[in-house]
GUGUZA-594634 format. One record per residue (C-alpha): residue number from 1; x, y, z; residue in one letter. Coordinates in nm, 4 decimals, padded with zeros to 6 digits. Each point is the difference from the previous one (the first is absolute). Layout:
GUGUZA-594634
+-----+----------+----------+----------+---------+
| num |        u |        v |        w | residuo |
+-----+----------+----------+----------+---------+
| NUM |        X |        Y |        Z |       a |
...
+-----+----------+----------+----------+---------+
This chain:
GUGUZA-594634
+-----+----------+----------+----------+---------+
| num |        u |        v |        w | residuo |
+-----+----------+----------+----------+---------+
|   1 |  01.1933 |  04.9941 |  01.7084 |       m |
|   2 | -00.3557 | -00.1027 | -00.0623 |       r |
|   3 |  00.1049 | -00.1922 | -00.3109 |       v |
|   4 |  00.2736 | -00.1799 |  00.1883 |       v |
|   5 | -00.2372 | -00.0749 |  00.2833 |       s |
|   6 | -00.2598 | -00.1342 | -00.2433 |       s |
|   7 |  00.2624 | -00.2181 | -00.1735 |       h |
|   8 |  00.1181 | -00.1612 |  00.3225 |       w |
|   9 | -00.3613 | -00.0454 |  00.1095 |       s |
|  10 | -00.0723 | -00.1957 | -00.3184 |       g |
|  11 |  00.3070 | -00.2158 |  00.0447 |       v |
|  12 | -00.0927 | -00.0768 |  00.3604 |       s |
|  13 | -00.3512 | -00.0993 | -00.1014 |       k |
|  14 |  00.1308 | -00.2314 | -00.2744 |       s |
|  15 |  00.2550 | -00.1532 |  00.2333 |       a |
|  16 | -00.2650 | -00.0505 |  00.2638 |       f |
|  17 | -00.2320 | -00.1775 | -00.2445 |       c |
|  18 |  00.2860 | -00.2245 | -00.1185 |       f |
|  19 |  00.0998 | -00.0845 |  00.3544 |       a |
|  20 | -00.3604 | -00.0729 |  00.0972 |       l |
|  21 | -00.0449 | -00.2250 | -00.3008 |       g |
|  22 |  00.3209 | -00.1894 |  00.0780 |       a |
|  23 | -00.1061 | -00.0411 |  00.3620 |       m |
|  24 | -00.3448 | -00.1330 | -00.0975 |       l |
|  25 |  00.1550 | -00.2399 | -00.2516 |       f |
|  26 |  00.2441 | -00.1298 |  00.2612 |       a |
|  27 | -00.2823 | -00.0402 |  00.2522 |       l |
|  28 | -00.2117 | -00.1863 | -00.2529 |       s |
|  29 |  00.2907 | -00.2318 | -00.0877 |       a |
|  30 |  00.0619 | -00.0630 |  00.3693 |       s |
|  31 | -00.3639 | -00.0883 |  00.0614 |       i |
|  32 | -00.0026 | -00.2375 | -00.2984 |       q |
|  33 |  00.3197 | -00.1630 |  00.1216 |       a |
|  34 | -00.1589 | -00.0627 |  00.3380 |       q |
|  35 | -00.3111 | -00.1637 | -00.1489 |       q |
|  36 |  00.0219 | -00.3803 |  00.0070 |       p |
|  37 |  00.0204 | -00.1827 | -00.3305 |       g |
|  38 | -00.2996 | -00.1820 | -00.1371 |       k |
|  39 | -00.0525 | -00.3223 |  00.1962 |       i |
|  40 | -00.0303 | -00.2997 | -00.2357 |       p |
|  41 | -00.3189 | -00.2024 |  00.0314 |       r |
|  42 | -00.0008 | -00.3779 | -00.0298 |       i |
|  43 | -00.3207 | -00.1811 | -00.0901 |       g |
|  44 | -00.0324 | -00.3328 |  00.1853 |       l |
|  45 | -00.2930 | -00.2130 | -00.1124 |       l |
|  46 | -00.0550 | -00.3035 |  00.2206 |       t |
|  47 | -00.2767 | -00.2288 |  00.1189 |       n |
|  48 | -00.0916 |  00.0888 |  00.3575 |       t |
|  49 |  00.1035 |  00.2534 |  00.2599 |       k |
|  50 |  00.0041 | -00.2428 |  00.2929 |       s |
|  51 |  00.2045 | -00.3208 |  00.0219 |       d |
|  52 |  00.1943 |  00.0998 | -00.3105 |       n |
|  53 |  00.3457 | -00.1568 | -00.0482 |       p |
|  54 |  00.1200 |  00.2623 | -00.2473 |       s |
|  55 | -00.0458 |  00.3383 |  00.1676 |       i |
|  56 |  00.2392 | -00.0149 |  00.2956 |       e |
|  57 |  00.2907 | -00.1641 | -00.1872 |       p |
|  58 | -00.0369 |  00.2642 | -00.2730 |       f |
|  59 |  00.0065 |  00.2776 |  00.2594 |       r |
|  60 |  00.3022 | -00.1532 |  00.1711 |       r |
|  61 |  00.1771 | -00.0260 | -00.3316 |       g |
|  62 | -00.0565 |  00.3683 | -00.0674 |       l |
|  63 |  00.1112 |  00.0958 |  00.3513 |       q |
|  64 |  00.3224 | -00.1965 | -00.0415 |       a |
|  65 |  00.0681 |  00.2064 | -00.3127 |       l |
|  66 | -00.0460 |  00.3288 |  00.1844 |       g |
|  67 | -00.3646 |  00.0768 | -00.0752 |       y |
|  68 | -00.2363 |  00.1306 |  00.2656 |       a |
|  69 | -00.3672 | -00.0189 | -00.0877 |       e |
|  70 | -00.1544 |  00.3480 | -00.0010 |       g |
|  71 |  00.3402 |  00.1729 | -00.0025 |       k |
|  72 |  00.1843 | -00.0936 | -00.3180 |       n |
|  73 | -00.2458 | -00.2514 | -00.1449 |       i |
|  74 | -00.3748 | -00.0477 | -00.0015 |       r |
|  75 | -00.1790 | -00.3320 | -00.0544 |       i |
|  76 | -00.3480 |  00.0017 | -00.1512 |       e |
|  77 | -00.1632 | -00.3230 |  00.1223 |       y |
|  78 | -00.2872 | -00.1564 | -00.1913 |       r |
|  79 | -00.1773 | -00.3246 |  00.0995 |       y |
|  80 | -00.2321 | -00.2103 | -00.2143 |       y |
|  81 | -00.1064 | -00.2437 |  00.2765 |       e |
|  82 | -00.0096 | -00.3074 | -00.2311 |       t |
|  83 | -00.2401 |  00.1837 | -00.2375 |       k |
|  84 |  00.1766 | -00.0267 | -00.3322 |       r |
|  85 | -00.2420 |  00.2421 | -00.1646 |       e |
|  86 |  00.1421 |  00.2776 |  00.2196 |       l |
|  87 |  00.3544 | -00.0447 | -00.1306 |       i |
|  88 | -00.0236 |  00.1925 | -00.3330 |       p |
|  89 | -00.1668 |  00.3120 |  00.1503 |       p |
|  90 |  00.2463 |  00.0037 |  00.2909 |       l |
|  91 |  00.2923 | -00.0241 | -00.2412 |       v |
|  92 | -00.1542 |  00.2780 | -00.2103 |       a |
|  93 | -00.0305 |  00.2144 |  00.3122 |       e |
|  94 |  00.3698 | -00.0416 |  00.0813 |       l |
|  95 |  00.1007 |  00.0685 | -00.3603 |       v |
|  96 | -00.2104 |  00.3164 | -00.0022 |       k |
|  97 |  00.1879 |  00.1141 |  00.3115 |       m |
|  98 |  00.3196 | -00.0390 | -00.2054 |       n |
|  99 |  00.1771 | -00.2049 |  00.2645 |       v |
| 100 |  00.3743 | -00.0436 | -00.0535 |       a |
| 101 | -00.0180 | -00.3820 |  00.0191 |       v |
| 102 | -00.2771 | -00.2607 |  00.0117 |       l |
| 103 |  00.0595 | -00.3048 |  00.2236 |       v |
| 104 | -00.2319 | -00.2940 | -00.0734 |       v |
| 105 | -00.0154 | -00.3725 |  00.0758 |       g |
| 106 | -00.3027 | -00.1980 | -00.1187 |       a |
| 107 | -00.0068 | -00.0898 | -00.3714 |       p |
| 108 | -00.3220 |  00.1996 | -00.0675 |       p |
| 109 |  00.1648 |  00.3047 |  00.1596 |       a |
| 110 |  00.3158 | -00.0381 | -00.2078 |       i |
| 111 | -00.2030 | -00.0284 | -00.3193 |       r |
| 112 | -00.2218 |  00.2950 |  00.0932 |       a |
| 113 |  00.3061 |  00.2150 |  00.0745 |       a |
| 114 |  00.1646 | -00.0919 | -00.3297 |       r |
| 115 | -00.3189 |  00.0822 | -00.1880 |       q |
| 116 | -00.0461 |  00.3302 |  00.1829 |       a |
| 117 |  00.3466 |  00.1483 | -00.0564 |       t |
| 118 |  00.3005 | -00.0407 | -00.2241 |       k |
| 119 |  00.2011 |  00.2724 |  00.1725 |       t |
| 120 | -00.0354 | -00.0366 |  00.3783 |       i |
| 121 |  00.2495 | -00.2622 |  00.1258 |       p |
| 122 | -00.1602 | -00.3193 |  00.1321 |       i |
| 123 |  00.1661 | -00.2147 |  00.2677 |       v |
| 124 | -00.1604 | -00.3431 |  00.0302 |       m |
| 125 |  00.0285 | -00.2765 |  00.2568 |       v |
| 126 | -00.1446 | -00.2959 | -00.1840 |       t |
| 127 | -00.0457 | -00.3744 |  00.0474 |       n |
| 128 | -00.0005 | -00.0445 | -00.3758 |       q |
| 129 |  00.2653 | -00.0438 | -00.2632 |       d |
| 130 | -00.0029 |  00.3642 | -00.1196 |       p |
| 131 |  00.1362 | -00.0919 | -00.3431 |       v |
| 132 | -00.2660 | -00.2668 | -00.0650 |       a |
| 133 | -00.2667 |  00.2391 |  00.1309 |       a |
| 134 |  00.1168 |  00.2674 | -00.2438 |       g |
| 135 |  00.0959 |  00.2575 |  00.2616 |       y |
| 136 |  00.3642 |  00.0301 | -00.1103 |       v |
| 137 |  00.2074 | -00.0895 | -00.3054 |       d |
| 138 |  00.2528 | -00.1938 |  00.2088 |       s |
| 139 |  00.1201 | -00.0134 |  00.3591 |       l |
| 140 |  00.3347 |  00.1601 | -00.0877 |       a |
| 141 | -00.1478 |  00.2679 | -00.2280 |       r |
| 142 | -00.3595 |  00.0689 |  00.1029 |       p |
| 143 | -00.0656 |  00.2741 | -00.2560 |       g |
| 144 | -00.2935 |  00.2374 |  00.0365 |       g |
| 145 | -00.0980 |  00.1447 |  00.3378 |       n |
| 146 | -00.0313 | -00.3190 |  00.2101 |       t |
| 147 |  00.2534 | -00.1785 |  00.2209 |       t |
| 148 |  00.0147 | -00.1554 |  00.3485 |       g |
| 149 |  00.0164 | -00.3377 |  00.1730 |       v |
| 150 | -00.1402 | -00.3434 | -00.0823 |       t |
| 151 | -00.0555 | -00.2508 |  00.2808 |       n |
| 152 |  00.0052 | -00.3098 | -00.2233 |       l |
| 153 | -00.3187 | -00.1367 |  00.1592 |       t |
| 154 | -00.0873 | -00.2182 | -00.2977 |       r |
| 155 |  00.3541 | -00.1334 | -00.0320 |       e |
| 156 | -00.0211 | -00.1367 |  00.3571 |       l |
| 157 | -00.2972 | -00.2290 | -00.0736 |       s |
| 158 |  00.2112 | -00.3150 | -00.0255 |       g |
| 159 |  00.1941 |  00.0818 |  00.3163 |       k |
| 160 | -00.3242 |  00.0406 |  00.1970 |       r |
| 161 | -00.1266 | -00.3391 | -00.1158 |       l |
| 162 |  00.3325 | -00.1563 |  00.0961 |       e |
| 163 | -00.0224 |  00.1509 |  00.3498 |       l |
| 164 | -00.3565 | -00.1182 |  00.0444 |       l |
| 165 |  00.1040 | -00.3483 | -00.1086 |       k |
| 166 |  00.2794 |  00.0012 |  00.2603 |       e |
| 167 | -00.2345 |  00.1134 |  00.2766 |       i |
| 168 | -00.3020 | -00.2162 | -00.0724 |       v |
| 169 |  00.0526 | -00.3781 |  00.0194 |       p |
| 170 | -00.1598 | -00.1796 | -00.2937 |       r |
| 171 | -00.1114 |  00.3154 | -00.1756 |       l |
| 172 | -00.2484 | -00.1354 | -00.2533 |       s |
| 173 | -00.1928 |  00.3005 | -00.1378 |       r |
| 174 |  00.0491 |  00.3755 |  00.0328 |       v |
| 175 | -00.2820 |  00.2493 | -00.0311 |       g |
| 176 |  00.0754 |  00.3343 | -00.1654 |       i |
| 177 | -00.2233 |  00.2788 |  00.1295 |       l |
| 178 | -00.0165 |  00.2729 | -00.2655 |       w |
| 179 | -00.2175 |  00.2722 | -00.1438 |       n |
| 180 | -00.1378 | -00.1520 | -00.3181 |       i |
| 181 | -00.1293 |  00.3389 | -00.1196 |       d |
| 182 |  00.3449 |  00.1565 |  00.0013 |       a |
| 183 |  00.0951 |  00.1337 | -00.3392 |       q |
| 184 |  00.3506 |  00.1310 |  00.0655 |       d |
| 185 |  00.2766 | -00.1940 | -00.1696 |       i |
| 186 |  00.2148 | -00.0876 |  00.2997 |       g |
| 187 | -00.2840 | -00.1377 |  00.2086 |       f |
| 188 | -00.1633 | -00.1833 | -00.2895 |       g |
| 189 |  00.3284 | -00.1785 | -00.0644 |       r |
| 190 |  00.0420 | -00.0884 |  00.3681 |       g |
| 191 | -00.2258 | -00.3037 |  00.0062 |       f |
| 192 |  00.1535 | -00.1338 | -00.3229 |       k |
| 193 |  00.3502 |  00.0374 |  00.1416 |       e |
| 194 | -00.0986 | -00.2015 |  00.3063 |       y |
| 195 | -00.1329 | -00.2639 | -00.2376 |       q |
| 196 |  00.3330 | -00.0146 | -00.1812 |       a |
| 197 |  00.1929 | -00.0303 |  00.3270 |       a |
| 198 | -00.2461 | -00.2576 |  00.1366 |       a |
| 199 |  00.0448 | -00.2229 | -00.3043 |       q |
| 200 |  00.3754 | -00.0175 |  00.0514 |       s |
| 201 | -00.0523 | -00.0823 |  00.3695 |       l |
| 202 | -00.2831 | -00.2419 | -00.0833 |       k |
| 203 | -00.2444 |  00.1776 |  00.2313 |       i |
| 204 | -00.3627 |  00.0244 | -00.1237 |       p |
| 205 | -00.1603 |  00.3432 |  00.0353 |       l |
| 206 | -00.3585 |  00.0968 |  00.0744 |       e |
| 207 | -00.1332 |  00.3375 | -00.1097 |       s |
| 208 | -00.1775 |  00.1857 |  00.2818 |       l |
| 209 | -00.1470 |  00.2944 | -00.1911 |       p |
| 210 | -00.1251 |  00.3198 |  00.1608 |       i |
| 211 | -00.1995 |  00.2672 | -00.1790 |       r |
| 212 |  00.0453 |  00.3647 |  00.0948 |       a |
| 213 | -00.3768 |  00.0459 | -00.0169 |       s |
| 214 | -00.0620 | -00.2913 |  00.2357 |       n |
| 215 |  00.2734 | -00.0640 |  00.2553 |       l |
| 216 | -00.1168 | -00.3480 |  00.0913 |       d |
| 217 |  00.2998 | -00.1265 |  00.1958 |       f |
| 218 | -00.2133 | -00.2601 |  00.1791 |       d |
| 219 | -00.0996 | -00.1408 | -00.3372 |       g |
| 220 |  00.3622 | -00.0197 | -00.1121 |       a |
| 221 |  00.0964 | -00.1977 |  00.3095 |       f |
| 222 | -00.2977 | -00.2307 | -00.0510 |       r |
| 223 |  00.1418 | -00.0744 | -00.3467 |       i |
| 224 |  00.3367 | -00.0672 |  00.1640 |       a |
| 225 | -00.1538 | -00.2441 |  00.2485 |       a |
| 226 | -00.1925 | -00.1816 | -00.2717 |       k |
| 227 |  00.3164 | -00.0315 | -00.2127 |       a |
| 228 |  00.1982 | -00.1304 |  00.3007 |       r |
| 229 |  00.2467 |  00.2868 | -00.0197 |       v |
| 230 |  00.2650 | -00.0187 |  00.2751 |       n |
| 231 |  00.1784 |  00.3310 | -00.0631 |       g |
| 232 | -00.1095 |  00.3454 | -00.1196 |       v |
| 233 |  00.1884 |  00.2875 | -00.1647 |       i |
| 234 | -00.1653 |  00.3425 | -00.0228 |       t |
| 235 |  00.1133 |  00.2146 | -00.2910 |       l |
| 236 |  00.0731 |  00.3619 |  00.0784 |       s |
| 237 | -00.2509 |  00.2423 | -00.1515 |       h |
| 238 | -00.1597 |  00.3313 |  00.0960 |       i |
| 239 | -00.3385 | -00.1722 |  00.0298 |       v |
| 240 |  00.1224 | -00.2826 |  00.2261 |       l |
| 241 |  00.2735 |  00.1621 |  00.2088 |       n |
| 242 | -00.2337 |  00.1985 |  00.2298 |       p |
| 243 | -00.1730 | -00.3278 |  00.0982 |       y |
| 244 |  00.3129 | -00.1876 |  00.1042 |       r |
| 245 | -00.1234 | -00.0390 |  00.3595 |       k |
| 246 | -00.3270 | -00.1541 | -00.1163 |       e |
| 247 |  00.1814 | -00.2335 | -00.2395 |       i |
| 248 |  00.2543 | -00.1057 |  00.2635 |       a |
| 249 | -00.2814 | -00.0569 |  00.2481 |       g |
| 250 | -00.1860 | -00.2279 | -00.2396 |       l |
| 251 |  00.3179 | -00.1968 | -00.0695 |       a |
| 252 |  00.0437 | -00.0535 |  00.3743 |       i |
| 253 | -00.3652 | -00.0982 |  00.0347 |       k |
| 254 |  00.0460 | -00.2652 | -00.2706 |       h |
| 255 |  00.3383 | -00.0965 |  00.1492 |       r |
| 256 |  00.1744 |  00.0763 | -00.3274 |       l |
| 257 |  00.3624 |  00.1149 | -00.0241 |       p |
| 258 | -00.0136 |  00.3288 | -00.1888 |       s |
| 259 |  00.2590 |  00.2120 | -00.1766 |       m |
| 260 | -00.0100 |  00.3623 | -00.1138 |       g |
| 261 |  00.1947 |  00.1986 | -00.2564 |       e |
| 262 |  00.0429 |  00.2957 |  00.2374 |       i |
| 263 |  00.1474 |  00.0001 |  00.3495 |       e |
| 264 | -00.3144 |  00.1630 |  00.1414 |       q |
| 265 | -00.1835 | -00.3265 | -00.0665 |       y |
| 266 |  00.2053 | -00.1889 |  00.2591 |       a |
| 267 | -00.0356 |  00.2954 |  00.2368 |       e |
| 268 | -00.3781 | -00.0250 | -00.0395 |       a |
| 269 | -00.0065 | -00.3673 |  00.1019 |       g |
| 270 |  00.1085 | -00.1854 | -00.3112 |       g |
| 271 |  00.2466 | -00.2822 |  00.0599 |       l |
| 272 |  00.2777 |  00.1230 | -00.2248 |       i |
| 273 |  00.0988 |  00.2664 | -00.2501 |       s |
| 274 |  00.2905 |  00.0332 | -00.2385 |       y |
| 275 |  00.0528 |  00.3300 | -00.1751 |       s |
| 276 |  00.2270 |  00.2924 | -00.0695 |       a |
| 277 |  00.0272 |  00.2392 |  00.2930 |       e |
| 278 | -00.2595 |  00.2751 | -00.0474 |       d |
| 279 |  00.1966 |  00.2315 |  00.2276 |       n |
| 280 |  00.3072 | -00.0273 | -00.2191 |       e |
| 281 | -00.1987 |  00.0561 | -00.3206 |       s |
| 282 | -00.1701 |  00.3192 |  00.1133 |       y |
| 283 |  00.3193 |  00.1352 |  00.1516 |       m |
| 284 |  00.1565 | -00.0496 | -00.3421 |       r |
| 285 | -00.2960 |  00.1838 | -00.1522 |       a |
| 286 |  00.1038 |  00.2982 |  00.2130 |       a |
| 287 |  00.3500 | -00.0265 | -00.1490 |       w |
| 288 | -00.1491 |  00.0236 | -00.3510 |       y |
| 289 | -00.2016 |  00.3060 |  00.1020 |       v |
| 290 |  00.3157 |  00.1661 |  00.1317 |       d |
| 291 |  00.1904 | -00.0667 | -00.3231 |       k |
| 292 | -00.2844 |  00.1367 | -00.2122 |       i |
| 293 | -00.0331 |  00.3150 |  00.2130 |       l |
| 294 |  00.3725 |  00.0553 | -00.0547 |       k |
| 295 | -00.0493 | -00.0047 | -00.3758 |       g |
| 296 |  00.0560 | -00.3616 | -00.1079 |       v |
| 297 | -00.2486 | -00.1184 | -00.2635 |       k |
| 298 | -00.2025 | -00.3169 |  00.0719 |       p |
| 299 |  00.1161 | -00.1412 | -00.3334 |       a |
| 300 |  00.3579 |  00.0075 |  00.1335 |       d |
| 301 | -00.0797 | -00.1790 |  00.3282 |       l |
| 302 |  00.0038 | -00.3807 | -00.0434 |       p |
| 303 | -00.2847 | -00.1957 |  00.1557 |       v |
| 304 |  00.1235 | -00.1877 |  00.3059 |       e |
| 305 | -00.0929 | -00.3566 |  00.0813 |       q |
| 306 | -00.0618 | -00.0841 |  00.3636 |       a |
| 307 |  00.3111 | -00.1289 |  00.1734 |       k |
| 308 | -00.1340 | -00.0879 |  00.3458 |       k |
| 309 | -00.2609 | -00.2698 |  00.0531 |       f |
| 310 | -00.1650 | -00.0900 |  00.3260 |       e |
| 311 | -00.1334 | -00.3325 |  00.1228 |       l |
| 312 | -00.2482 |  00.0589 |  00.2825 |       v |
| 313 | -00.1470 | -00.2883 |  00.2031 |       i |
| 314 | -00.2886 |  00.0406 |  00.2424 |       n |
| 315 |  00.0545 | -00.2569 |  00.2757 |       m |
| 316 | -00.3268 |  00.0917 |  00.1733 |       k |
| 317 | -00.1854 | -00.1057 | -00.3130 |       t |
| 318 |  00.2062 | -00.3179 | -00.0318 |       a |
| 319 | -00.1044 | -00.0931 |  00.3532 |       k |
| 320 | -00.3669 |  00.0774 | -00.0709 |       q |
| 321 | -00.0144 | -00.2310 | -00.3008 |       i |
| 322 |  00.2139 | -00.2690 |  00.1656 |       g |
| 323 |  00.2944 |  00.0255 | -00.2393 |       l |
| 324 |  00.3654 | -00.0482 |  00.0928 |       t |
| 325 |  00.2364 |  00.2170 | -00.2021 |       i |
| 326 |  00.3115 | -00.1978 | -00.1018 |       p |
| 327 |  00.3110 |  00.1312 |  00.1801 |       p |
| 328 |  00.1900 |  00.0549 | -00.3263 |       n |
| 329 | -00.2772 |  00.2317 | -00.1279 |       v |
| 330 | -00.0298 |  00.1782 |  00.3334 |       l |
| 331 |  00.3750 |  00.0642 | -00.0025 |       a |
| 332 | -00.0328 |  00.1780 | -00.3372 |       r |
| 333 | -00.2763 |  00.2325 |  00.1178 |       a |
| 334 |  00.0848 |  00.3690 |  00.0017 |       d |
| 335 | -00.2752 |  00.0676 |  00.2511 |       r |
| 336 | -00.1980 | -00.2282 |  00.2295 |       v |
| 337 | -00.3283 |  00.1172 |  00.1511 |       i |
| 338 | -00.0524 | -00.1649 |  00.3396 |       k |
+-----+----------+----------+----------+---------+
């Protein structure tokens, strides 16, 4: 009887250990199943935190696709505050964090991202021709790890001159306010493209150069006055964009009709702007992020060209400089600031 008792005791002990192990395994599996999956992190490198036209549209785009910041997605924001030298280290910081996608806009940021990683997907919102700038092989087949949206800013140069000519009676000379120190391809080509468009329209241009090291806007407008400029176009650039209110104010002071390449210029007091809709572009950037998070490679996502363009006219500014906007132009405006 002792032997039998000992045998059954051993079996019970073995069965108990097996059952305990199975229970612990099941508990562990249950706990793991309840743990949330890893939340993807998106690196967003942009200019400034305040008065930024890219952040909210990007957030709204993600929300429309079912993402809730802090719940199933996390955005790592980095700001360079017009200091181009900060861009490479900020990009390196995001790459080191191994973000799932990098979202960038300014040409120096796009180049820095492409130099920093060949594996992390890059979604760009650019004013440049991304093929000419060397970011992608073609719009239809980007290749590599970069894709996104192009706003065709340079391609709209001729249209802006045409609008200014319609608005300003006897337009005789147009000043182009630009950062002469800019080295990026798209911006460097901007002034030349205005020259090409101006030749076909027979409108003389006057260069109003600004240096990043010496933002002498007063000096540029003195050049404009001396050259008898009667219309000004400010090229969009990370150095100039933060000073749009100052530039618009000087144009009003000199009673000069002024045009900007971004809608925020007209909002800041410029007379007129004609550009792709920033809201639409950054909402589309969110769409690219969603596709990439779901496993689509950037190389297989064609670069989109902007489809919506917005003509904004500031009637308060028109009144201040004593200019009457022709009714046919006013009727074409997408937005009128009164």
